[in-house]
Backbone as JSON, one array per atom type, in Angstrom:
{
  "sequence": "MCERRYGSIVNVASSSIKQPIENLMLSNMFRADIVGLAKNLSFELAPDGVLINTLGPGRISTERSAAIDASQA",
  "N": [[0.82, -1.19, 0.0], [1.92, 1.22, 0.77], [3.9, 1.54, -1.16], [2.33, 1.82, -3.45], [1.11, 4.09, -2.74], [-1.49, 4.26, -1.89], [-4.36, 3.01, -0.27], [-6.34, 1.23, 2.18], [-7.09, 0.53, 5.53], [-9.28, -1.14, 7.57], [-10.57, -1.4, 10.73], [-12.61, -3.34, 12.85], [-14.24, -2.72, 15.71], [-15.93, -2.18, 18.65], [-18.78, -0.68, 20.26], [-17.7, -0.2, 22.68], [-15.37, 1.21, 22.43], [-15.88, 3.82, 22.83], [-17.35, 3.96, 25.19], [-16.75, 2.03, 27.91], [-18.01, -1.29, 28.47], [-19.88, -2.69, 31.02], [-18.7, -5.43, 32.96], [-17.16, -6.57, 30.94], [-14.3, -6.65, 30.9], [-11.82, -7.58, 29.62], [-12.49, -7.46, 26.88], [-13.08, -4.71, 26.65], [-10.53, -3.67, 27.14], [-9.0, -4.7, 24.99], [-10.32, -3.59, 22.8], [-9.82, -0.87, 23.15], [-7.09, -0.96, 22.71], [-7.03, -1.54, 19.97], [-7.9, 0.87, 18.9], [-5.79, 2.55, 19.69], [-3.66, 1.34, 18.27], [-4.57, 1.78, 15.63], [-4.44, 4.58, 15.54], [-1.68, 5.03, 15.85], [-0.76, 3.7, 13.54], [-1.92, 5.38, 11.66], [-0.42, 7.72, 11.93], [2.01, 6.82, 10.92], [1.4, 5.8, 8.34], [-0.3, 7.53, 6.92], [1.1, 9.65, 5.58], [1.9, 8.27, 3.31], [-0.41, 7.93, 1.92], [-2.19, 6.03, 2.88], [-5.2, 5.12, 4.3], [-6.64, 4.88, 7.5], [-9.2, 3.41, 9.32], [-11.49, 2.96, 12.02], [-14.19, 1.11, 12.97], [-17.0, 1.33, 15.1], [-19.38, -0.44, 15.79], [-22.75, -0.73, 17.09], [-24.56, -2.8, 19.42], [-24.63, -6.26, 18.63], [-26.57, -9.02, 17.93], [-25.69, -11.9, 19.44], [-24.72, -15.19, 20.6], [-23.18, -14.78, 22.84], [-23.93, -12.16, 23.68], [-26.57, -12.67, 24.3], [-26.24, -14.43, 26.45], [-25.05, -12.74, 28.32], [-27.12, -10.89, 28.7], [-29.04, -12.63, 29.8], [-27.8, -13.35, 32.18], [-27.95, -11.01, 33.58], [-30.58, -10.53, 33.9]],
  "CA": [[0.0, 0.0, 0.0], [2.78, 2.41, 0.83], [4.55, 1.69, -2.46], [1.32, 2.32, -4.4], [0.64, 5.36, -2.18], [-2.94, 4.18, -1.85], [-4.86, 1.84, 0.42], [-7.21, 1.48, 3.33], [-7.17, -0.5, 6.56], [-10.49, -0.94, 8.36], [-10.68, -2.22, 11.94], [-13.96, -3.4, 13.41], [-14.13, -2.84, 17.16], [-17.29, -2.21, 19.21], [-19.15, 0.6, 20.89], [-16.91, -0.03, 23.91], [-14.25, 2.12, 22.2], [-16.3, 5.13, 23.34], [-17.82, 3.79, 26.56], [-16.57, 0.64, 28.33], [-19.21, -2.05, 28.8], [-19.75, -3.35, 32.31], [-18.44, -6.88, 33.01], [-16.41, -7.03, 29.77], [-13.0, -6.0, 31.09], [-10.83, -7.92, 28.59], [-12.96, -6.9, 25.62], [-12.88, -3.26, 26.72], [-9.09, -3.4, 27.03], [-8.52, -4.99, 23.64], [-10.9, -2.61, 21.86], [-9.04, 0.37, 23.29], [-5.8, -1.21, 22.05], [-7.25, -1.43, 18.53], [-7.95, 2.3, 18.59], [-4.42, 3.05, 19.81], [-2.9, 0.82, 17.13], [-5.02, 2.49, 14.43], [-3.92, 5.95, 15.59], [-0.25, 4.96, 15.56], [-0.61, 3.39, 12.12], [-2.27, 6.56, 10.86], [0.75, 8.61, 11.94], [3.07, 6.25, 10.09], [1.01, 5.46, 6.98], [-1.03, 8.61, 6.24], [1.94, 10.36, 4.59], [1.98, 7.45, 2.1], [-1.73, 7.83, 1.31], [-2.97, 4.9, 3.41], [-6.25, 5.56, 5.2], [-6.94, 3.96, 8.6], [-10.5, 3.66, 9.95], [-11.96, 1.99, 13.01], [-15.64, 1.14, 13.12], [-17.48, 0.97, 16.44], [-20.82, -0.7, 15.68], [-23.5, -0.99, 18.31], [-24.79, -4.19, 19.83], [-24.96, -7.27, 17.63], [-27.17, -10.17, 18.6], [-24.87, -13.11, 19.39], [-24.93, -16.06, 21.76], [-22.52, -14.14, 23.98], [-24.75, -11.05, 24.17], [-27.75, -13.29, 24.92], [-25.81, -14.97, 27.74], [-24.85, -11.6, 29.21], [-28.46, -10.4, 29.03], [-29.71, -13.6, 30.68], [-27.17, -13.33, 33.51], [-28.31, -9.76, 34.23], [-32.05, -10.44, 34.02]],
  "C": [[0.86, 1.25, 0.0], [3.47, 2.63, -0.51], [3.59, 2.25, -3.5], [0.82, 3.7, -4.0], [-0.88, 5.43, -2.18], [-3.32, 2.92, -1.08], [-5.69, 2.23, 1.63], [-7.19, 0.27, 4.25], [-8.39, -0.17, 7.41], [-10.49, -1.92, 9.52], [-12.14, -2.21, 12.38], [-13.82, -3.66, 14.9], [-15.54, -3.0, 17.73], [-17.58, -0.84, 19.81], [-18.35, 0.84, 22.17], [-15.66, 0.84, 23.67], [-14.59, 3.52, 22.69], [-16.7, 5.05, 24.81], [-17.65, 2.33, 26.96], [-17.89, 0.0, 28.76], [-18.97, -2.83, 30.09], [-19.58, -4.86, 32.14], [-17.74, -7.43, 31.76], [-15.0, -6.44, 29.78], [-12.02, -6.32, 29.96], [-11.23, -7.35, 27.24], [-12.74, -5.39, 25.58], [-11.41, -2.9, 26.52], [-8.61, -3.59, 25.6], [-9.08, -4.01, 22.61], [-10.17, -1.28, 21.94], [-7.67, 0.23, 22.62], [-5.92, -1.08, 20.54], [-7.25, 0.04, 18.11], [-6.55, 2.91, 18.67], [-3.54, 2.61, 18.66], [-3.27, 1.58, 15.86], [-4.46, 3.91, 14.4], [-2.43, 5.96, 15.27], [0.01, 4.65, 14.1], [-0.92, 4.59, 11.25], [-1.11, 7.55, 10.81], [1.82, 8.12, 10.96], [2.66, 6.14, 8.62], [0.29, 6.57, 6.22], [-0.15, 9.37, 5.24], [2.1, 9.6, 3.27], [0.62, 7.22, 1.46], [-2.58, 6.68, 1.78], [-3.93, 5.42, 4.48], [-6.52, 4.49, 6.25], [-8.27, 4.36, 9.22], [-10.77, 2.58, 10.98], [-13.45, 2.19, 13.17], [-16.01, 0.69, 14.52], [-18.98, 0.7, 16.4], [-21.46, -0.92, 17.04], [-23.65, -2.47, 18.56], [-25.2, -5.07, 18.66], [-25.46, -8.48, 18.38], [-26.32, -11.43, 18.36], [-25.23, -13.98, 20.59], [-24.32, -15.42, 23.0], [-23.37, -13.0, 24.54], [-26.02, -11.58, 24.83], [-27.42, -13.82, 26.31], [-25.61, -13.84, 28.77], [-26.2, -11.04, 29.65], [-29.15, -11.33, 30.02], [-29.13, -13.54, 32.09], [-27.56, -12.06, 34.28], [-29.8, -9.61, 34.44], [-32.51, -10.82, 35.42]]
}
């Protein structure tokens, strides 16, 4: 990408990049790390035309989210 002076890296994190989610300590930590990595990569790669984005989608219905909901009900 740097040689072509064009490219894009997209990270998919979670809404916990803005607000940590209770009882998900490890996930919260790793999501914050993704944001830090993306920022550092942007400093290094932006001059070569490489775009770095991180998406923070909201809740997605998974078995894990159902289990968390059930444990809190």
